[in-house]
C-alpha positions as CSV (number, residue, x, y, z in Angstrom):
1,M,97.7,81.9,86.0
2,T,101.3,82.8,86.5
3,D,104.0,81.4,88.6
4,D,103.6,84.4,90.9
5,P,100.7,83.9,93.4
6,L,100.8,87.6,94.4
7,R,100.4,88.7,90.8
8,D,97.5,86.3,90.3
9,L,95.9,87.6,93.5
10,L,96.3,91.2,92.4
11,I,94.8,90.4,88.9
12,R,91.9,88.6,90.6
13,H,91.1,91.6,92.9
14,L,91.5,94.1,90.1
15,G,89.2,92.0,88.0
16,R,86.5,92.3,90.6
17,I,86.8,96.1,90.6
18,A,87.3,96.6,86.9
19,P,85.9,93.5,85.3
20,D,85.8,94.8,81.7
21,I,89.6,95.5,81.6
22,S,92.2,92.9,80.8
23,L,95.7,93.3,82.1
24,D,96.8,92.9,78.5
25,D,95.0,96.2,77.7
26,V,96.8,98.4,80.2
27,D,100.2,99.8,80.9
28,T,101.3,98.0,84.2
29,G,103.7,100.9,84.9
30,A,101.0,103.6,84.7
31,D,98.8,104.9,87.5
32,L,96.3,102.2,88.5
33,R,93.5,104.7,88.9
34,E,93.9,106.1,85.4
35,E,94.6,102.8,83.7
36,Y,91.7,100.9,85.3
37,D,89.5,104.0,85.6
38,I,88.9,103.3,89.3
39,D,88.0,106.0,91.9
40,S,89.6,106.4,95.3
41,M,86.9,104.3,97.0
42,D,87.6,101.4,94.6
43,F,91.3,101.8,95.2
44,M,90.8,101.6,99.0
45,T,88.6,98.6,98.5
46,L,91.4,96.9,96.5
47,I,94.1,97.7,99.1
48,T,91.9,96.7,102.0
49,A,91.0,93.3,100.3
50,L,94.6,92.6,99.5
51,G,95.7,93.5,103.0
52,K,93.0,91.4,104.6
53,E,93.6,88.3,102.4
54,L,97.4,88.4,102.9
55,S,97.2,89.5,106.5
56,L,99.5,92.5,105.7
57,P,99.4,96.0,107.1
58,M,98.9,98.4,104.1
59,P,98.7,101.8,105.7
60,E,97.5,104.9,103.9
61,A,101.0,106.4,104.3
62,D,102.3,103.7,101.9
63,Y,99.7,104.5,99.1
64,D,102.3,106.4,97.1
65,Q,104.3,103.2,96.8
66,M,101.2,101.5,95.2
67,R,100.5,103.8,92.3
68,S,100.9,101.3,89.4
69,F,100.2,97.6,89.0
70,D,104.0,97.1,89.0
71,D,104.4,99.3,92.1
72,L,101.7,97.5,94.0
73,L,103.0,94.1,93.1
74,A,106.5,95.1,94.2
75,Y,105.0,96.4,97.4
76,L,103.2,93.2,98.1
77,H,106.4,91.2,97.5
78,R,108.3,93.5,99.9
79,Q,105.6,93.3,102.6
80,S,105.2,89.6,102.3
81,S,108.9,88.9,102.6
82,T,109.1,91.3,105.6
83,Q,106.2,89.6,107.3
84,A,107.7,86.1,106.8
85,K,110.9,87.0,108.6
86,P,111.1,86.4,112.3
87,T,111.5,89.5,114.5
């Protein structure tokens, strides 16, 4: 566990999709699909699960912002902070 609950959440969901791969074994700046050897359906499953658990909209138009582990984590932080602000 880390001090970042979003990172822990992302690691947990990736672990369900690619259980044999440790975060220590991959380049967090590289394309998720290549590093975790996940197909587009698994990627969509990951994004959908994260969006549902966090109650965040994660539209397909934003998928380019979610290419790597680091990108996706930054996206989750941005979306979470945006959702927390009153409109």
